[in-house]
PDB file with SEQRES, HELIX, SHEET and CRYST1 records, atoms N, CA, C and O in Angstrom:
SEQRES   1 A   84  UNK UNK UNK UNK UNK UNK UNK UNK UNK UNK UNK UNK UNK          
SEQRES   2 A   84  UNK UNK UNK UNK UNK UNK UNK UNK UNK UNK UNK UNK UNK          
SEQRES   3 A   84  UNK UNK UNK UNK UNK UNK UNK UNK UNK UNK UNK UNK UNK          
SEQRES   4 A   84  UNK UNK UNK UNK UNK UNK UNK UNK UNK UNK UNK UNK UNK          
SEQRES   5 A   84  UNK UNK UNK UNK UNK UNK UNK UNK UNK UNK UNK UNK UNK          
SEQRES   6 A   84  UNK UNK UNK UNK UNK UNK UNK UNK UNK UNK UNK UNK UNK          
SEQRES   7 A   84  UNK UNK UNK UNK UNK UNK                                      
HELIX    1 AA1 UNK A    2  UNK A   79  1                                  78    
CRYST1    1.000    1.000    1.000  90.00  90.00  90.00 P 1           1          
ATOM      1  N   UNK A   1      36.705 101.573 121.031  1.00  0.00           N  
ATOM      2  CA  UNK A   1      37.721 102.592 121.161  1.00  0.00           C  
ATOM      3  C   UNK A   1      39.035 102.128 120.566  1.00  0.00           C  
ATOM      4  O   UNK A   1      39.653 102.875 119.807  1.00  0.00           O  
ATOM      5  N   UNK A   2      39.493 100.900 120.888  1.00  0.00           N  
ATOM      6  CA  UNK A   2      40.747 100.371 120.373  1.00  0.00           C  
ATOM      7  C   UNK A   2      40.722 100.217 118.874  1.00  0.00           C  
ATOM      8  O   UNK A   2      41.709 100.497 118.193  1.00  0.00           O  
ATOM      9  N   UNK A   3      39.563  99.758 118.347  1.00  0.00           N  
ATOM     10  CA  UNK A   3      39.457  99.579 116.907  1.00  0.00           C  
ATOM     11  C   UNK A   3      39.432 100.924 116.194  1.00  0.00           C  
ATOM     12  O   UNK A   3      39.973 101.059 115.096  1.00  0.00           O  
ATOM     13  N   UNK A   4      38.808 101.915 116.815  1.00  0.00           N  
ATOM     14  CA  UNK A   4      38.763 103.258 116.243  1.00  0.00           C  
ATOM     15  C   UNK A   4      40.180 103.843 116.161  1.00  0.00           C  
ATOM     16  O   UNK A   4      40.532 104.515 115.191  1.00  0.00           O  
ATOM     17  N   UNK A   5      40.978 103.576 117.189  1.00  0.00           N  
ATOM     18  CA  UNK A   5      42.355 104.043 117.205  1.00  0.00           C  
ATOM     19  C   UNK A   5      43.160 103.358 116.101  1.00  0.00           C  
ATOM     20  O   UNK A   5      43.940 104.013 115.409  1.00  0.00           O  
ATOM     21  N   UNK A   6      42.983 102.071 115.934  1.00  0.00           N  
ATOM     22  CA  UNK A   6      43.695 101.329 114.899  1.00  0.00           C  
ATOM     23  C   UNK A   6      43.309 101.818 113.514  1.00  0.00           C  
ATOM     24  O   UNK A   6      44.159 101.916 112.630  1.00  0.00           O  
ATOM     25  N   UNK A   7      42.029 102.127 113.320  1.00  0.00           N  
ATOM     26  CA  UNK A   7      41.584 102.654 112.030  1.00  0.00           C  
ATOM     27  C   UNK A   7      42.223 104.021 111.761  1.00  0.00           C  
ATOM     28  O   UNK A   7      42.629 104.317 110.637  1.00  0.00           O  
ATOM     29  N   UNK A   8      42.306 104.835 112.793  1.00  0.00           N  
ATOM     30  CA  UNK A   8      42.913 106.164 112.634  1.00  0.00           C  
ATOM     31  C   UNK A   8      44.396 106.030 112.281  1.00  0.00           C  
ATOM     32  O   UNK A   8      44.914 106.757 111.433  1.00  0.00           O  
ATOM     33  N   UNK A   9      45.071 105.086 112.949  1.00  0.00           N  
ATOM     34  CA  UNK A   9      46.498 104.878 112.656  1.00  0.00           C  
ATOM     35  C   UNK A   9      46.674 104.400 111.229  1.00  0.00           C  
ATOM     36  O   UNK A   9      47.562 104.883 110.526  1.00  0.00           O  
ATOM     37  N   UNK A  10      45.840 103.451 110.778  1.00  0.00           N  
ATOM     38  CA  UNK A  10      45.935 102.964 109.394  1.00  0.00           C  
ATOM     39  C   UNK A  10      45.661 104.083 108.401  1.00  0.00           C  
ATOM     40  O   UNK A  10      46.307 104.178 107.358  1.00  0.00           O  
ATOM     41  N   UNK A  11      44.706 104.919 108.735  1.00  0.00           N  
ATOM     42  CA  UNK A  11      44.323 106.011 107.837  1.00  0.00           C  
ATOM     43  C   UNK A  11      45.450 107.046 107.715  1.00  0.00           C  
ATOM     44  O   UNK A  11      45.694 107.583 106.635  1.00  0.00           O  
ATOM     45  N   UNK A  12      46.124 107.316 108.819  1.00  0.00           N  
ATOM     46  CA  UNK A  12      47.151 108.346 108.839  1.00  0.00           C  
ATOM     47  C   UNK A  12      48.567 107.786 108.779  1.00  0.00           C  
ATOM     48  O   UNK A  12      49.531 108.527 108.968  1.00  0.00           O  
ATOM     49  N   UNK A  13      48.706 106.472 108.514  1.00  0.00           N  
ATOM     50  CA  UNK A  13      50.006 105.825 108.524  1.00  0.00           C  
ATOM     51  C   UNK A  13      51.012 106.509 107.576  1.00  0.00           C  
ATOM     52  O   UNK A  13      52.161 106.744 107.951  1.00  0.00           O  
ATOM     53  N   UNK A  14      50.583 106.816 106.388  1.00  0.00           N  
ATOM     54  CA  UNK A  14      51.470 107.467 105.403  1.00  0.00           C  
ATOM     55  C   UNK A  14      51.953 108.829 105.894  1.00  0.00           C  
ATOM     56  O   UNK A  14      53.132 109.160 105.769  1.00  0.00           O  
ATOM     57  N   UNK A  15      51.034 109.614 106.452  1.00  0.00           N  
ATOM     58  CA  UNK A  15      51.390 110.938 106.953  1.00  0.00           C  
ATOM     59  C   UNK A  15      52.321 110.819 108.166  1.00  0.00           C  
ATOM     60  O   UNK A  15      53.256 111.606 108.315  1.00  0.00           O  
ATOM     61  N   UNK A  16      52.062 109.836 109.024  1.00  0.00           N  
ATOM     62  CA  UNK A  16      52.914 109.627 110.198  1.00  0.00           C  
ATOM     63  C   UNK A  16      54.328 109.255 109.767  1.00  0.00           C  
ATOM     64  O   UNK A  16      55.299 109.787 110.305  1.00  0.00           O  
ATOM     65  N   UNK A  17      54.451 108.361 108.816  1.00  0.00           N  
ATOM     66  CA  UNK A  17      55.772 107.937 108.340  1.00  0.00           C  
ATOM     67  C   UNK A  17      56.484 109.086 107.621  1.00  0.00           C  
ATOM     68  O   UNK A  17      57.696 109.247 107.760  1.00  0.00           O  
ATOM     69  N   UNK A  18      55.737 109.885 106.854  1.00  0.00           N  
ATOM     70  CA  UNK A  18      56.345 111.028 106.172  1.00  0.00           C  
ATOM     71  C   UNK A  18      56.862 112.041 107.186  1.00  0.00           C  
ATOM     72  O   UNK A  18      57.958 112.576 107.019  1.00  0.00           O  
ATOM     73  N   UNK A  19      56.096 112.310 108.227  1.00  0.00           N  
ATOM     74  CA  UNK A  19      56.525 113.250 109.262  1.00  0.00           C  
ATOM     75  C   UNK A  19      57.742 112.708 110.004  1.00  0.00           C  
ATOM     76  O   UNK A  19      58.664 113.462 110.315  1.00  0.00           O  
ATOM     77  N   UNK A  20      57.751 111.413 110.290  1.00  0.00           N  
ATOM     78  CA  UNK A  20      58.898 110.795 110.956  1.00  0.00           C  
ATOM     79  C   UNK A  20      60.134 110.893 110.073  1.00  0.00           C  
ATOM     80  O   UNK A  20      61.212 111.247 110.550  1.00  0.00           O  
ATOM     81  N   UNK A  21      59.986 110.587 108.810  1.00  0.00           N  
ATOM     82  CA  UNK A  21      61.100 110.684 107.869  1.00  0.00           C  
ATOM     83  C   UNK A  21      61.620 112.107 107.755  1.00  0.00           C  
ATOM     84  O   UNK A  21      62.830 112.326 107.689  1.00  0.00           O  
ATOM     85  N   UNK A  22      60.714 113.071 107.732  1.00  0.00           N  
ATOM     86  CA  UNK A  22      61.109 114.471 107.662  1.00  0.00           C  
ATOM     87  C   UNK A  22      61.902 114.870 108.899  1.00  0.00           C  
ATOM     88  O   UNK A  22      62.909 115.569 108.789  1.00  0.00           O  
ATOM     89  N   UNK A  23      61.461 114.437 110.066  1.00  0.00           N  
ATOM     90  CA  UNK A  23      62.177 114.746 111.309  1.00  0.00           C  
ATOM     91  C   UNK A  23      63.576 114.154 111.291  1.00  0.00           C  
ATOM     92  O   UNK A  23      64.538 114.819 111.674  1.00  0.00           O  
ATOM     93  N   UNK A  24      63.693 112.920 110.854  1.00  0.00           N  
ATOM     94  CA  UNK A  24      65.003 112.274 110.789  1.00  0.00           C  
ATOM     95  C   UNK A  24      65.903 113.010 109.801  1.00  0.00           C  
ATOM     96  O   UNK A  24      67.082 113.235 110.074  1.00  0.00           O  
ATOM     97  N   UNK A  25      65.343 113.382 108.657  1.00  0.00           N  
ATOM     98  CA  UNK A  25      66.110 114.108 107.648  1.00  0.00           C  
ATOM     99  C   UNK A  25      66.586 115.452 108.191  1.00  0.00           C  
ATOM    100  O   UNK A  25      67.726 115.847 107.945  1.00  0.00           O  
ATOM    101  N   UNK A  26      65.731 116.156 108.924  1.00  0.00           N  
ATOM    102  CA  UNK A  26      66.106 117.453 109.497  1.00  0.00           C  
ATOM    103  C   UNK A  26      67.218 117.309 110.531  1.00  0.00           C  
ATOM    104  O   UNK A  26      68.118 118.146 110.595  1.00  0.00           O  
ATOM    105  N   UNK A  27      67.158 116.256 111.337  1.00  0.00           N  
ATOM    106  CA  UNK A  27      68.208 116.029 112.332  1.00  0.00           C  
ATOM    107  C   UNK A  27      69.541 115.759 111.632  1.00  0.00           C  
ATOM    108  O   UNK A  27      70.577 116.279 112.046  1.00  0.00           O  
ATOM    109  N   UNK A  28      69.516 114.959 110.588  1.00  0.00           N  
ATOM    110  CA  UNK A  28      70.740 114.669 109.834  1.00  0.00           C  
ATOM    111  C   UNK A  28      71.268 115.922 109.145  1.00  0.00           C  
ATOM    112  O   UNK A  28      72.477 116.142 109.086  1.00  0.00           O  
ATOM    113  N   UNK A  29      70.353 116.743 108.622  1.00  0.00           N  
ATOM    114  CA  UNK A  29      70.749 117.988 107.969  1.00  0.00           C  
ATOM    115  C   UNK A  29      71.424 118.924 108.965  1.00  0.00           C  
ATOM    116  O   UNK A  29      72.423 119.566 108.640  1.00  0.00           O  
ATOM    117  N   UNK A  30      70.885 119.002 110.168  1.00  0.00           N  
ATOM    118  CA  UNK A  30      71.482 119.844 111.201  1.00  0.00           C  
ATOM    119  C   UNK A  30      72.888 119.349 111.540  1.00  0.00           C  
ATOM    120  O   UNK A  30      73.815 120.145 111.690  1.00  0.00           O  
ATOM    121  N   UNK A  31      73.036 118.044 111.659  1.00  0.00           N  
ATOM    122  CA  UNK A  31      74.355 117.482 111.944  1.00  0.00           C  
ATOM    123  C   UNK A  31      75.346 117.785 110.831  1.00  0.00           C  
ATOM    124  O   UNK A  31      76.500 118.120 111.096  1.00  0.00           O  
ATOM    125  N   UNK A  32      74.903 117.670 109.601  1.00  0.00           N  
ATOM    126  CA  UNK A  32      75.784 117.962 108.465  1.00  0.00           C  
ATOM    127  C   UNK A  32      76.178 119.426 108.448  1.00  0.00           C  
ATOM    128  O   UNK A  32      77.334 119.756 108.183  1.00  0.00           O  
ATOM    129  N   UNK A  33      75.227 120.309 108.731  1.00  0.00           N  
ATOM    130  CA  UNK A  33      75.552 121.739 108.713  1.00  0.00           C  
ATOM    131  C   UNK A  33      76.510 122.094 109.841  1.00  0.00           C  
ATOM    132  O   UNK A  33      77.395 122.929 109.654  1.00  0.00           O  
ATOM    133  N   UNK A  34      76.351 121.476 111.010  1.00  0.00           N  
ATOM    134  CA  UNK A  34      77.290 121.735 112.109  1.00  0.00           C  
ATOM    135  C   UNK A  34      78.684 121.251 111.741  1.00  0.00           C  
ATOM    136  O   UNK A  34      79.673 121.923 112.035  1.00  0.00           O  
ATOM    137  N   UNK A  35      78.768 120.106 111.110  1.00  0.00           N  
ATOM    138  CA  UNK A  35      80.058 119.577 110.682  1.00  0.00           C  
ATOM    139  C   UNK A  35      80.696 120.509 109.659  1.00  0.00           C  
ATOM    140  O   UNK A  35      81.895 120.783 109.725  1.00  0.00           O  
ATOM    141  N   UNK A  36      79.899 120.991 108.720  1.00  0.00           N  
ATOM    142  CA  UNK A  36      80.413 121.902 107.700  1.00  0.00           C  
ATOM    143  C   UNK A  36      80.892 123.211 108.332  1.00  0.00           C  
ATOM    144  O   UNK A  36      81.931 123.743 107.938  1.00  0.00           O  
ATOM    145  N   UNK A  37      80.154 123.728 109.296  1.00  0.00           N  
ATOM    146  CA  UNK A  37      80.560 124.970 109.956  1.00  0.00           C  
ATOM    147  C   UNK A  37      81.866 124.792 110.731  1.00  0.00           C  
ATOM    148  O   UNK A  37      82.710 125.688 110.736  1.00  0.00           O  
ATOM    149  N   UNK A  38      82.034 123.645 111.381  1.00  0.00           N  
ATOM    150  CA  UNK A  38      83.292 123.372 112.081  1.00  0.00           C  
ATOM    151  C   UNK A  38      84.451 123.298 111.088  1.00  0.00           C  
ATOM    152  O   UNK A  38      85.538 123.807 111.361  1.00  0.00           O  
ATOM    153  N   UNK A  39      84.224 122.674 109.952  1.00  0.00           N  
ATOM    154  CA  UNK A  39      85.260 122.555 108.927  1.00  0.00           C  
ATOM    155  C   UNK A  39      85.611 123.934 108.366  1.00  0.00           C  
ATOM    156  O   UNK A  39      86.784 124.223 108.131  1.00  0.00           O  
ATOM    157  N   UNK A  40      84.619 124.776 108.152  1.00  0.00           N  
ATOM    158  CA  UNK A  40      84.870 126.133 107.665  1.00  0.00           C  
ATOM    159  C   UNK A  40      85.702 126.915 108.678  1.00  0.00           C  
ATOM    160  O   UNK A  40      86.645 127.612 108.303  1.00  0.00           O  
ATOM    161  N   UNK A  41      85.359 126.801 109.946  1.00  0.00           N  
ATOM    162  CA  UNK A  41      86.118 127.498 110.988  1.00  0.00           C  
ATOM    163  C   UNK A  41      87.564 126.999 111.018  1.00  0.00           C  
ATOM    164  O   UNK A  41      88.491 127.796 111.167  1.00  0.00           O  
ATOM    165  N   UNK A  42      87.761 125.689 110.878  1.00  0.00           N  
ATOM    166  CA  UNK A  42      89.107 125.122 110.865  1.00  0.00           C  
ATOM    167  C   UNK A  42      89.896 125.638 109.668  1.00  0.00           C  
ATOM    168  O   UNK A  42      91.071 125.983 109.794  1.00  0.00           O  
ATOM    169  N   UNK A  43      89.248 125.688 108.508  1.00  0.00           N  
ATOM    170  CA  UNK A  43      89.928 126.162 107.305  1.00  0.00           C  
ATOM    171  C   UNK A  43      90.274 127.644 107.402  1.00  0.00           C  
ATOM    172  O   UNK A  43      91.322 128.069 106.915  1.00  0.00           O  
ATOM    173  N   UNK A  44      89.399 128.436 108.030  1.00  0.00           N  
ATOM    174  CA  UNK A  44      89.692 129.859 108.218  1.00  0.00           C  
ATOM    175  C   UNK A  44      90.910 130.044 109.118  1.00  0.00           C  
ATOM    176  O   UNK A  44      91.763 130.889 108.846  1.00  0.00           O  
ATOM    177  N   UNK A  45      90.992 129.258 110.186  1.00  0.00           N  
ATOM    178  CA  UNK A  45      92.159 129.333 111.069  1.00  0.00           C  
ATOM    179  C   UNK A  45      93.421 128.932 110.317  1.00  0.00           C  
ATOM    180  O   UNK A  45      94.463 129.571 110.461  1.00  0.00           O  
ATOM    181  N   UNK A  46      93.331 127.881 109.520  1.00  0.00           N  
ATOM    182  CA  UNK A  46      94.468 127.424 108.733  1.00  0.00           C  
ATOM    183  C   UNK A  46      94.903 128.490 107.739  1.00  0.00           C  
ATOM    184  O   UNK A  46      96.096 128.724 107.550  1.00  0.00           O  
ATOM    185  N   UNK A  47      93.930 129.133 107.104  1.00  0.00           N  
ATOM    186  CA  UNK A  47      94.225 130.196 106.145  1.00  0.00           C  
ATOM    187  C   UNK A  47      94.915 131.365 106.827  1.00  0.00           C  
ATOM    188  O   UNK A  47      95.874 131.917 106.288  1.00  0.00           O  
ATOM    189  N   UNK A  48      94.440 131.750 108.005  1.00  0.00           N  
ATOM    190  CA  UNK A  48      95.079 132.829 108.751  1.00  0.00           C  
ATOM    191  C   UNK A  48      96.517 132.469 109.119  1.00  0.00           C  
ATOM    192  O   UNK A  48      97.420 133.297 109.003  1.00  0.00           O  
ATOM    193  N   UNK A  49      96.720 131.244 109.559  1.00  0.00           N  
ATOM    194  CA  UNK A  49      98.075 130.797 109.906  1.00  0.00           C  
ATOM    195  C   UNK A  49      98.970 130.793 108.671  1.00  0.00           C  
ATOM    196  O   UNK A  49     100.130 131.199 108.744  1.00  0.00           O  
ATOM    197  N   UNK A  50      98.441 130.339 107.543  1.00  0.00           N  
ATOM    198  CA  UNK A  50      99.227 130.323 106.301  1.00  0.00           C  
ATOM    199  C   UNK A  50      99.588 131.741 105.866  1.00  0.00           C  
ATOM    200  O   UNK A  50     100.716 131.997 105.445  1.00  0.00           O  
ATOM    201  N   UNK A  51      98.631 132.657 105.968  1.00  0.00           N  
ATOM    202  CA  UNK A  51      98.904 134.050 105.594  1.00  0.00           C  
ATOM    203  C   UNK A  51      99.988 134.647 106.483  1.00  0.00           C  
ATOM    204  O   UNK A  51     100.869 135.360 106.002  1.00  0.00           O  
ATOM    205  N   UNK A  52      99.921 134.357 107.768  1.00  0.00           N  
ATOM    206  CA  UNK A  52     100.932 134.877 108.692  1.00  0.00           C  
ATOM    207  C   UNK A  52     102.309 134.314 108.350  1.00  0.00           C  
ATOM    208  O   UNK A  52     103.298 135.047 108.328  1.00  0.00           O  
ATOM    209  N   UNK A  53     102.367 133.013 108.085  1.00  0.00           N  
ATOM    210  CA  UNK A  53     103.643 132.381 107.742  1.00  0.00           C  
ATOM    211  C   UNK A  53     104.200 132.955 106.443  1.00  0.00           C  
ATOM    212  O   UNK A  53     105.402 133.200 106.338  1.00  0.00           O  
ATOM    213  N   UNK A  54     103.343 133.170 105.463  1.00  0.00           N  
ATOM    214  CA  UNK A  54     103.789 133.726 104.179  1.00  0.00           C  
ATOM    215  C   UNK A  54     104.308 135.146 104.377  1.00  0.00           C  
ATOM    216  O   UNK A  54     105.322 135.532 103.795  1.00  0.00           O  
ATOM    217  N   UNK A  55     103.610 135.914 105.197  1.00  0.00           N  
ATOM    218  CA  UNK A  55     104.039 137.286 105.463  1.00  0.00           C  
ATOM    219  C   UNK A  55     105.411 137.310 106.119  1.00  0.00           C  
ATOM    220  O   UNK A  55     106.269 138.107 105.740  1.00  0.00           O  
ATOM    221  N   UNK A  56     105.622 136.444 107.098  1.00  0.00           N  
ATOM    222  CA  UNK A  56     106.921 136.372 107.770  1.00  0.00           C  
ATOM    223  C   UNK A  56     108.016 135.934 106.800  1.00  0.00           C  
ATOM    224  O   UNK A  56     109.123 136.473 106.818  1.00  0.00           O  
ATOM    225  N   UNK A  57     107.704 134.964 105.965  1.00  0.00           N  
ATOM    226  CA  UNK A  57     108.680 134.493 104.983  1.00  0.00           C  
ATOM    227  C   UNK A  57     109.033 135.602 104.008  1.00  0.00           C  
ATOM    228  O   UNK A  57     110.199 135.783 103.657  1.00  0.00           O  
ATOM    229  N   UNK A  58     108.020 136.345 103.572  1.00  0.00           N  
ATOM    230  CA  UNK A  58     108.264 137.445 102.643  1.00  0.00           C  
ATOM    231  C   UNK A  58     109.155 138.513 103.286  1.00  0.00           C  
ATOM    232  O   UNK A  58     110.047 139.054 102.633  1.00  0.00           O  
ATOM    233  N   UNK A  59     108.914 138.814 104.557  1.00  0.00           N  
ATOM    234  CA  UNK A  59     109.753 139.795 105.253  1.00  0.00           C  
ATOM    235  C   UNK A  59     111.199 139.310 105.323  1.00  0.00           C  
ATOM    236  O   UNK A  59     112.127 140.087 105.099  1.00  0.00           O  
ATOM    237  N   UNK A  60     111.390 138.035 105.631  1.00  0.00           N  
ATOM    238  CA  UNK A  60     112.732 137.466 105.695  1.00  0.00           C  
ATOM    239  C   UNK A  60     113.427 137.530 104.330  1.00  0.00           C  
ATOM    240  O   UNK A  60     114.612 137.851 104.244  1.00  0.00           O  
ATOM    241  N   UNK A  61     112.683 137.225 103.277  1.00  0.00           N  
ATOM    242  CA  UNK A  61     113.255 137.269 101.935  1.00  0.00           C  
ATOM    243  C   UNK A  61     113.626 138.693 101.541  1.00  0.00           C  
ATOM    244  O   UNK A  61     114.669 138.925 100.930  1.00  0.00           O  
ATOM    245  N   UNK A  62     112.772 139.640 101.893  1.00  0.00           N  
ATOM    246  CA  UNK A  62     113.079 141.037 101.578  1.00  0.00           C  
ATOM    247  C   UNK A  62     114.325 141.506 102.314  1.00  0.00           C  
ATOM    248  O   UNK A  62     115.153 142.219 101.746  1.00  0.00           O  
ATOM    249  N   UNK A  63     114.461 141.112 103.569  1.00  0.00           N  
ATOM    250  CA  UNK A  63     115.658 141.477 104.338  1.00  0.00           C  
ATOM    251  C   UNK A  63     116.904 140.847 103.714  1.00  0.00           C  
ATOM    252  O   UNK A  63     117.945 141.497 103.620  1.00  0.00           O  
ATOM    253  N   UNK A  64     116.804 139.607 103.296  1.00  0.00           N  
ATOM    254  CA  UNK A  64     117.923 138.930 102.659  1.00  0.00           C  
ATOM    255  C   UNK A  64     118.302 139.638 101.353  1.00  0.00           C  
ATOM    256  O   UNK A  64     119.486 139.800 101.059  1.00  0.00           O  
ATOM    257  N   UNK A  65     117.320 140.051 100.584  1.00  0.00           N  
ATOM    258  CA  UNK A  65     117.599 140.763  99.332  1.00  0.00           C  
ATOM    259  C   UNK A  65     118.265 142.110  99.604  1.00  0.00           C  
ATOM    260  O   UNK A  65     119.169 142.517  98.875  1.00  0.00           O  
ATOM    261  N   UNK A  66     117.820 142.797 100.651  1.00  0.00           N  
ATOM    262  CA  UNK A  66     118.457 144.067 101.018  1.00  0.00           C  
ATOM    263  C   UNK A  66     119.935 143.853 101.343  1.00  0.00           C  
ATOM    264  O   UNK A  66     120.794 144.617 100.904  1.00  0.00           O  
ATOM    265  N   UNK A  67     120.219 142.806 102.117  1.00  0.00           N  
ATOM    266  CA  UNK A  67     121.602 142.494 102.459  1.00  0.00           C  
ATOM    267  C   UNK A  67     122.412 142.157 101.214  1.00  0.00           C  
ATOM    268  O   UNK A  67     123.560 142.579 101.078  1.00  0.00           O  
ATOM    269  N   UNK A  68     121.809 141.393 100.306  1.00  0.00           N  
ATOM    270  CA  UNK A  68     122.515 141.025  99.079  1.00  0.00           C  
ATOM    271  C   UNK A  68     122.806 142.265  98.234  1.00  0.00           C  
ATOM    272  O   UNK A  68     123.898 142.397  97.682  1.00  0.00           O  
ATOM    273  N   UNK A  69     121.844 143.164  98.131  1.00  0.00           N  
ATOM    274  CA  UNK A  69     122.064 144.396  97.373  1.00  0.00           C  
ATOM    275  C   UNK A  69     123.197 145.215  97.981  1.00  0.00           C  
ATOM    276  O   UNK A  69     124.060 145.739  97.277  1.00  0.00           O  
ATOM    277  N   UNK A  70     123.169 145.309  99.317  1.00  0.00           N  
ATOM    278  CA  UNK A  70     124.221 146.069  99.994  1.00  0.00           C  
ATOM    279  C   UNK A  70     125.584 145.422  99.756  1.00  0.00           C  
ATOM    280  O   UNK A  70     126.569 146.123  99.525  1.00  0.00           O  
ATOM    281  N   UNK A  71     125.646 144.103  99.811  1.00  0.00           N  
ATOM    282  CA  UNK A  71     126.913 143.395  99.570  1.00  0.00           C  
ATOM    283  C   UNK A  71     127.399 143.620  98.150  1.00  0.00           C  
ATOM    284  O   UNK A  71     128.583 143.874  97.927  1.00  0.00           O  
ATOM    285  N   UNK A  72     126.497 143.529  97.196  1.00  0.00           N  
ATOM    286  CA  UNK A  72     126.865 143.742  95.791  1.00  0.00           C  
ATOM    287  C   UNK A  72     127.357 145.169  95.593  1.00  0.00           C  
ATOM    288  O   UNK A  72     128.337 145.403  94.886  1.00  0.00           O  
ATOM    289  N   UNK A  73     126.679 146.111  96.213  1.00  0.00           N  
ATOM    290  CA  UNK A  73     127.085 147.513  96.100  1.00  0.00           C  
ATOM    291  C   UNK A  73     128.494 147.713  96.668  1.00  0.00           C  
ATOM    292  O   UNK A  73     129.318 148.395  96.059  1.00  0.00           O  
ATOM    293  N   UNK A  74     128.767 147.124  97.825  1.00  0.00           N  
ATOM    294  CA  UNK A  74     130.105 147.232  98.413  1.00  0.00           C  
ATOM    295  C   UNK A  74     131.158 146.596  97.515  1.00  0.00           C  
ATOM    296  O   UNK A  74     132.244 147.150  97.345  1.00  0.00           O  
ATOM    297  N   UNK A  75     130.851 145.452  96.948  1.00  0.00           N  
ATOM    298  CA  UNK A  75     131.805 144.790  96.047  1.00  0.00           C  
ATOM    299  C   UNK A  75     132.094 145.638  94.819  1.00  0.00           C  
ATOM    300  O   UNK A  75     133.234 145.729  94.364  1.00  0.00           O  
ATOM    301  N   UNK A  76     131.053 146.252  94.293  1.00  0.00           N  
ATOM    302  CA  UNK A  76     131.248 147.108  93.121  1.00  0.00           C  
ATOM    303  C   UNK A  76     132.065 148.339  93.488  1.00  0.00           C  
ATOM    304  O   UNK A  76     132.883 148.797  92.690  1.00  0.00           O  
ATOM    305  N   UNK A  77     131.855 148.878  94.675  1.00  0.00           N  
ATOM    306  CA  UNK A  77     132.609 150.062  95.097  1.00  0.00           C  
ATOM    307  C   UNK A  77     134.071 149.700  95.295  1.00  0.00           C  
ATOM    308  O   UNK A  77     134.948 150.506  94.985  1.00  0.00           O  
ATOM    309  N   UNK A  78     134.353 148.508  95.805  1.00  0.00           N  
ATOM    310  CA  UNK A  78     135.735 148.064  96.022  1.00  0.00           C  
ATOM    311  C   UNK A  78     136.479 147.864  94.713  1.00  0.00           C  
ATOM    312  O   UNK A  78     137.670 148.156  94.602  1.00  0.00           O  
ATOM    313  N   UNK A  79     135.759 147.365  93.733  1.00  0.00           N  
ATOM    314  CA  UNK A  79     136.433 147.076  92.460  1.00  0.00           C  
ATOM    315  C   UNK A  79     136.811 148.352  91.730  1.00  0.00           C  
ATOM    316  O   UNK A  79     137.565 148.298  90.758  1.00  0.00           O  
ATOM    317  N   UNK A  80     136.322 149.468  92.158  1.00  0.00           N  
ATOM    318  CA  UNK A  80     136.702 150.738  91.545  1.00  0.00           C  
ATOM    319  C   UNK A  80     135.833 151.058  90.351  1.00  0.00           C  
ATOM    320  O   UNK A  80     134.902 150.322  90.025  1.00  0.00           O  
ATOM    321  N   UNK A  81     136.142 152.146  89.714  1.00  0.00           N  
ATOM    322  CA  UNK A  81     135.349 152.579  88.554  1.00  0.00           C  
ATOM    323  C   UNK A  81     135.508 151.599  87.407  1.00  0.00           C  
ATOM    324  O   UNK A  81     136.532 150.931  87.259  1.00  0.00           O  
ATOM    325  N   UNK A  82     134.487 151.538  86.625  1.00  0.00           N  
ATOM    326  CA  UNK A  82     134.496 150.635  85.481  1.00  0.00           C  
ATOM    327  C   UNK A  82     135.539 151.111  84.485  1.00  0.00           C  
ATOM    328  O   UNK A  82     135.674 152.312  84.250  1.00  0.00           O  
ATOM    329  N   UNK A  83     136.277 150.179  83.902  1.00  0.00           N  
ATOM    330  CA  UNK A  83     137.322 150.512  82.921  1.00  0.00           C  
ATOM    331  C   UNK A  83     136.789 150.257  81.528  1.00  0.00           C  
ATOM    332  O   UNK A  83     136.152 149.239  81.258  1.00  0.00           O  
ATOM    333  N   UNK A  84     137.058 151.185  80.672  1.00  0.00           N  
ATOM    334  CA  UNK A  84     136.613 151.029  79.279  1.00  0.00           C  
ATOM    335  C   UNK A  84     137.710 150.573  78.391  1.00  0.00           C  
ATOM    336  O   UNK A  84     137.500 150.394  77.191  1.00  0.00           O  
TER     337      UNK A  84                                                      
END                                                                             
């Protein structure tokens, strides 16, 4: 019985090692994909935060430009009509 088992192991050794290697590779692949998914989620959050910050900055710049236009308009009105 013991010798029969040893013969079976020798006969199937290559297949056993290939299956073991495949299992290890699949576990590593799963770990890599989980890491990649976490990184994607982090980058999406960062992108959303960047978009929000850019939007707020753009609103502030537009308000500043409106104020500048109004100031320029008032200055031009004070200086009176253009002289030729």
